[in-house]
VOGU-3710 file (C-alpha; in Angstrom, 3 decimals, decimal comma):
1> mtkaqrtntg> -43,017/-12,544/6,195  -42,235/-9,494/4,132  -39,999/-8,724/1,264  -36,369/-8,397/2,507  -34,813/-4,968/2,547  -31,998/-4,868/0,015  -28,793/-3,488/1,422  -26,451/-1,951/-1,177  -24,084/0,387/0,588  -22,183/0,904/3,791
11> khgagrtqts> -20,927/4,042/5,320  -19,945/7,093/3,100  -21,786/5,560/0,175  -19,614/2,667/-0,176  -20,393/0,498/-3,245  -21,309/3,377/-5,513  -18,937/3,710/-8,602  -17,285/7,155/-8,726  -16,651/9,049/-11,901  -13,597/10,687/-10,500
21> pgrgphtlai> -10,670/8,913/-8,754  -11,698/9,932/-5,270  -9,452/10,560/-2,203  -6,705/8,080/-1,353  -5,323/5,903/-0,143  -6,494/3,667/-2,867  -7,229/0,062/-2,228  -7,082/-2,743/-4,788  -9,945/-4,974/-3,569  -9,968/-8,549/-4,895
31> diggtglkas> -12,879/-10,986/-4,406  -11,783/-14,550/-5,161  -14,730/-16,885/-5,720  -15,111/-20,548/-6,662  -16,562/-19,473/-9,959  -15,109/-16,010/-10,779  -12,501/-13,441/-9,737  -13,288/-9,722/-9,461  -11,453/-6,628/-8,494  -11,765/-2,881/-8,420
41> ildrygrmil> -10,115/0,108/-6,936  -11,637/1,772/-3,915  -11,106/5,251/-2,613  -10,607/5,931/1,150  -14,288/5,477/1,845  -14,757/2,185/0,007  -16,325/3,630/-3,063  -15,334/1,960/-6,379  -13,621/4,431/-8,696  -14,300/2,241/-11,645
51> epvhlptpyp> -16,384/-0,825/-12,651  -15,127/-4,141/-11,493  -13,047/-6,331/-13,728  -13,813/-10,082/-13,970  -12,149/-13,348/-14,936  -13,361/-16,919/-14,590  -11,620/-18,703/-11,705  -9,101/-21,003/-13,392  -9,013/-24,893/-12,669  -7,173/-26,684/-11,519
61> ctpkvllgal> -6,427/-23,679/-9,099  -2,954/-24,097/-7,466  -1,441/-21,153/-5,705  0,729/-20,541/-8,668  -2,131/-20,585/-11,094  -4,201/-18,246/-8,999  -1,397/-15,687/-8,482  -0,934/-15,657/-12,323  -4,796/-15,018/-12,728  -4,733/-12,259/-10,261
71> skltaslpdr> -1,747/-10,553/-12,107  -3,814/-10,828/-15,369  -7,014/-9,685/-13,626  -5,520/-6,587/-12,106  -3,150/-5,627/-15,038  -5,381/-2,948/-16,401  -6,289/-1,263/-13,137  -4,773/1,985/-12,090  -2,145/2,408/-9,389  -2,993/1,446/-5,785
81> drisvgfpgv> -1,444/1,930/-2,373  -2,583/-1,339/-0,878  -4,433/-4,507/-1,398  -7,381/-6,344/0,271  -8,283/-9,965/-0,571  -11,299/-12,014/0,158  -10,650/-15,800/-0,137  -13,349/-18,671/-0,163  -12,010/-20,758/2,691  -10,754/-20,529/6,191
91> vraghvvtap> -7,679/-18,096/6,628  -5,599/-17,437/9,611  -2,855/-14,857/10,073  -2,370/-14,528/6,403  -2,340/-18,242/5,617  -4,890/-20,499/4,008  -6,194/-23,121/6,313  -8,835/-24,584/3,910  -9,632/-24,179/0,204  -12,586/-26,449/-0,498
101> hfgnkawrgy> -13,126/-25,270/-3,978  -9,484/-25,523/-5,034  -8,309/-28,627/-3,284  -7,063/-28,419/0,336  -3,767/-30,296/-0,261  -1,952/-27,716/-2,359  -3,310/-24,868/-0,331  -3,071/-25,970/3,298  -0,849/-23,541/5,184  -0,101/-21,424/2,103
111> pleaavaerl> 0,899/-17,823/2,963  -1,362/-16,214/0,331  -1,286/-12,688/2,010  2,532/-12,453/1,566  2,389/-14,132/-1,897  -0,058/-11,619/-3,124  1,900/-8,689/-1,744  5,063/-9,974/-3,325  3,341/-10,610/-6,788  1,498/-7,356/-6,939
121> qrparllnda> 4,110/-5,298/-5,092  1,939/-3,615/-2,450  1,045/-4,477/1,103  -1,777/-6,954/1,373  -4,293/-8,125/3,852  -6,286/-11,326/3,538  -9,630/-12,427/5,059  -12,350/-14,975/4,371  -14,558/-13,660/1,513  -17,850/-13,800/3,420
131> evqglgviar> -16,196/-11,840/6,326  -15,151/-9,206/3,858  -18,563/-8,861/2,459  -19,993/-8,629/5,963  -17,568/-5,705/6,797  -19,091/-3,945/3,836  -22,731/-4,372/4,867  -23,198/-4,736/8,604  -24,678/-1,879/10,682  -22,377/-2,723/13,719
141> rglevvltlg> -25,359/-3,088/16,078  -26,338/-6,359/17,843  -25,720/-9,834/16,511  -25,479/-9,813/12,647  -24,847/-12,797/10,518  -23,896/-12,853/6,819  -24,467/-15,913/4,647  -23,140/-15,689/1,035  -24,889/-17,728/-1,655  -22,456/-18,625/-4,436
151> tgvgsaifad> -20,583/-21,676/-5,486  -20,963/-22,679/-1,949  -22,341/-21,029/1,222  -20,073/-18,692/3,095  -20,685/-17,407/6,623  -19,659/-14,565/9,040  -20,734/-13,558/12,399  -20,412/-10,060/13,918  -21,333/-8,897/17,527  -21,645/-5,115/17,689
161> grlaphlela> -19,299/-4,989/14,598  -16,659/-7,175/16,057  -15,875/-10,233/13,940  -16,444/-13,458/15,861  -14,146/-16,518/15,446  -14,820/-18,048/12,062  -17,633/-20,615/11,850  -17,409/-22,810/8,716  -21,026/-23,651/8,438  -20,481/-24,572/4,687
171> hhplhngety> -19,323/-28,133/5,614  -21,593/-28,696/8,527  -24,619/-30,990/8,057  -27,853/-29,005/7,508  -30,629/-31,360/6,273  -30,831/-35,092/5,535  -27,052/-35,458/5,714  -26,452/-32,711/3,130  -24,085/-29,824/4,165  -24,924/-26,189/3,620
181> neyagkealh> -22,842/-26,142/0,445  -24,689/-29,251/-0,839  -28,113/-28,037/0,153  -28,051/-24,423/-0,917  -24,935/-23,926/-3,121  -24,917/-23,426/-6,859  -25,141/-27,102/-7,759  -28,364/-27,414/-5,716  -29,814/-24,460/-7,520  -29,013/-25,921/-10,951
191> rhgkkkwnrr> -30,145/-29,325/-10,006  -33,380/-28,627/-8,282  -34,424/-25,242/-10,062  -35,111/-21,876/-8,544  -38,420/-22,596/-7,012  -37,334/-25,649/-4,877  -33,867/-23,927/-4,083  -35,780/-20,870/-2,704  -37,581/-23,267/-0,342  -34,195/-24,593/0,644
201> vlkmievves> -33,031/-21,069/1,340  -35,915/-20,552/3,727  -35,138/-23,789/5,548  -31,549/-22,754/5,931  -32,630/-19,395/7,395  -34,827/-21,242/9,943  -31,930/-23,409/11,073  -29,463/-20,529/11,228  -31,880/-18,498/13,218  -32,412/-21,299/15,785
211> llnydvlylg> -28,671/-21,820/15,993  -27,583/-18,135/16,418  -30,677/-16,128/17,357  -29,357/-13,180/15,291  -30,736/-9,729/15,196  -30,202/-9,325/11,371  -29,252/-11,831/8,745  -27,778/-10,673/5,451  -27,885/-12,811/2,309  -25,221/-11,979/-0,158
221> ggnarqitvd> -23,117/-13,647/-2,890  -24,000/-13,838/-6,525  -26,980/-16,159/-6,095  -28,858/-13,936/-3,670  -30,263/-12,301/-6,694  -32,092/-15,583/-7,349  -34,141/-15,130/-4,178  -37,874/-14,661/-5,170  -39,613/-15,686/-1,883  -40,840/-13,494/0,889
231> lpanvrtasn> -38,237/-13,409/3,587  -38,555/-12,706/7,454  -38,447/-9,015/8,308  -34,951/-9,335/9,924  -33,435/-10,869/6,808  -31,938/-8,677/4,060  -30,450/-9,280/0,759  -27,104/-7,471/0,061  -25,378/-6,446/-3,140  -22,575/-8,771/-4,146
241> engitggvhl> -20,515/-5,626/-4,606  -20,015/-5,666/-0,876  -17,519/-8,468/-1,496  -15,297/-5,766/-3,084  -16,183/-2,652/-1,179  -15,881/-4,308/2,110  -12,181/-4,644/1,528  -11,523/-1,115/2,560  -12,388/-2,060/6,198  -9,231/-4,415/6,277
251> wdevvwhnvr> -7,206/-1,195/6,385  -9,144/0,160/9,426  -6,660/-0,532/12,152  -9,330/-0,966/14,759  -10,988/-3,516/12,667  -7,702/-5,168/11,809  -6,717/-5,508/15,376  -10,012/-7,279/16,042  -9,185/-9,665/13,207  -5,587/-10,276/13,629
261> ggnrpptgqk> -4,894/-9,269/17,355  -1,666/-7,880/18,587  -0,972/-4,407/19,918  -3,269/-1,577/18,876  -1,598/1,310/17,269  -1,403/4,525/19,393  -4,286/6,850/18,699  -2,162/9,440/16,979  -0,981/6,739/14,448  -4,361/5,511/13,328
271> krhrqqatpl> -4,813/8,120/10,703  -1,373/7,714/9,347  -1,793/3,919/9,105  -5,026/4,444/6,998  -3,505/6,987/4,659  -0,131/5,315/4,041  0,751/1,984/2,727  3,211/-0,087/4,855  6,379/-0,987/2,834  6,994/-4,597/2,026
281> rskaptpa> 9,479/-6,230/4,368  9,802/-9,897/3,301  9,265/-11,936/0,143  6,789/-14,652/-0,180  7,712/-18,274/-0,850  7,565/-19,641/-4,337  3,941/-20,853/-4,919  3,212/-24,461/-5,572
//
């Protein structure tokens, strides 16, 4: 085993904070976490043009409360053309399927993508937060897996850069009846301490490798920085900033076609789609 390679940036230096605004279109990238909310503005290459802003995640966190918090979080940020959102749960076609940190009852079926677009008055695209982080870090070669270590454990799988159907490992049993969240989430870190938690991370890696036979595994999320053990050569830690900078890829029409399906835009339209924001067409329902 060797120390894992730390992966910080994607293509075109994504992840580096710029001292000048950078070329547009500009993307407001929002990372919704079980513990905190983060946002920044990205240039066309996914580079942050200013340091991220932060707020604690409010609880209880209903849709109405979260939308208010996102308005407050982004109020000081400069103008943007479009919005990308990473959400800690299963999302499908712009709607929340599960929101384990916030309580599934209020969130089930909620059209968060449309609600964010309406509240912040820009077109928005929504994806699971681990999948957004993965888009910011993967090399797009072979089978790549992303696990985010934060309040819980998020997951994403990519085959030659294509996003696989979402596999919610977080709530699957991992060891002695404990789920991934219970075994390696934030509460496990605090309850068992860093040394034992690191051993649990190694156990989790062993199980995921036997399950998926990946080429590369990336460990991201806020608690990836707590990893002190030597990791296998094909396991790398990734900067948590990728949870923001990966948001630029939601506006790559080829990537989005893979995520959402439907008709791919004609070749001549791809560049225009990436440079121009789509006007809003419908209002979101009143949040609960």
